[in-house]
C-alpha positions, 0 to 999 in steps of 0.5 A: 505464496502463489495464486494457486494457493491464494486465488485472490492474489490475481487482484493485487495491483500496484498504484503508480503514484510514486517515483520521480517523473519529468514534469510533462509526465507528472502533469499528464498523470495528475490530469488522469487522477494520480494523487500524492500519498496514495498507498503503493499496493492494493488487494481489493478483497474483503477479509474478516472485518476489512473491506480490502488491504492497502500497503505503503512500501518502504525500503528496509533501509528506512525502517525505524528503530523505534516507534515512528513514521519511518519515512511516511509523508504527511500525505501518506499518513493522511491517506492511510488514516482515511482508508482505514476509517473506511474499513480497510486494513492499512499497513506500512511494510519495510521490504518485500518479505514484510509485505508478503507476510502481511498479505498472507496474514490478511488472506488467512483472516 
């Protein structure tokens, strides 16, 4: 999957809301508008019935064996629901391969 085949990939970007930070950096980022629970990746390209694609990334190691949230926090679940209600496709992906598949499927809508 390359931007030669899918030029829309040039707009795919990460949203740096996660990860552990020291308190000074965390306070600065909060003042800049960082919000807890926002999905990790955004592809702001309308496809099919969707306005854009949001992806919450999770480690393959936490993939649920049966139906379940698989490490999605309450804040993340709320963001995914809210963004979905606004016409976005929202998915949780367990690893890069799953995310790549979701992106490619989305771009081919």
